[in-house]
C-alpha positions, 0 to 999 in steps of 0.5 A, spaced: 500 500 500 502 507 499 501 513 502 493 516 502 494 523 501 499 529 502 497 529 509 500 522 510 507 524 506 508 530 511 506 526 517 511 520 516 516 523 511 516 530 514 515 527 521 522 523 521 526 530 520 522 532 527 525 526 530 532 528 527 531 535 530 529 532 537 535 527 537 541 529 541 546 527 536 543 528 530 539 534 531 545 539 532 549 536 526 543 537 522 542 544 524 550 545 522 548 544 515 545 550 514 540 548 509 533 549 507 531 543 503 525 542 499 522 535 498 517 535 492 514 528 492 509 525 487 504 519 488 501 523 492 503 530 491 506 533 497 512 539 498 515 538 505 520 544 507 526 542 512 529 548 515 535 546 518 537 553 520 530 554 524 530 546 526 523 546 523 519 542 518 513 545 514 508 544 508 511 548 502 509 549 495 513 549 488 514 556 490 517 555 497 524 558 497 530 553 499 537 552 498 537 545 496 531 541 493 530 533 492 524 530 488 522 523 488 516 519 489 513 518 496 514 511 495 522 512 494 522 517 500 518 511 504 523 506 502 529 511 503 527 512 510 527 504 511 534 503 509 532 500 502 535 506 497 542 508 496 542 515 495 548 516 490 545 510 486 538 513 486 541 520 484 545 517 478 538 513 476 534 519 477 529 516 481 531 522 486 533 528 483 537 534 486 538 541 485 542 546 489 547 545 494 548 537 493 554 537 497 550 539 503 545 533 502 550 528 501 552 530 508 546 529 511 545 521 508 550 518 514 545 521 519 539 518 516 542 511 518 540 512 525 533 514 524 531 508 520 529 504 526 525 510 528 522 511 522 519 504 521 517 504 529 513 510 527 509 506 521 508 500 526 506 504 532 500 508 527 498 501 524 501 502 518 505 496 517 503 496 510 508 501 508 514 497 511 518 495 505 
């Protein structure tokens, strides 16, 4: 099964960044990157802004300002947060498209590994085991 709407995309794919900001190890390192990341999802369509400077996650739209942008299907984002997507390979195959400060994006990737189990736990806690890949 897949995400039903933009609200679910924001809840889970944005929510994992809220977990990251709250983490005593990851949060400060995330903020140090100083990027504002616009994540544009399709199937369903949603735009989530991760503002590492302010330490917040919010809904956005196509015109939202950012220093970097990533575009992918919501299923790809879901699989990524479960450790099932190799970021450089997905970028090379255009499953994930990036614009802007790509170097800062790649710095974030190693931080994500600690979040994979937390993301899966979020899904399971909400009865969304159907999203676990």
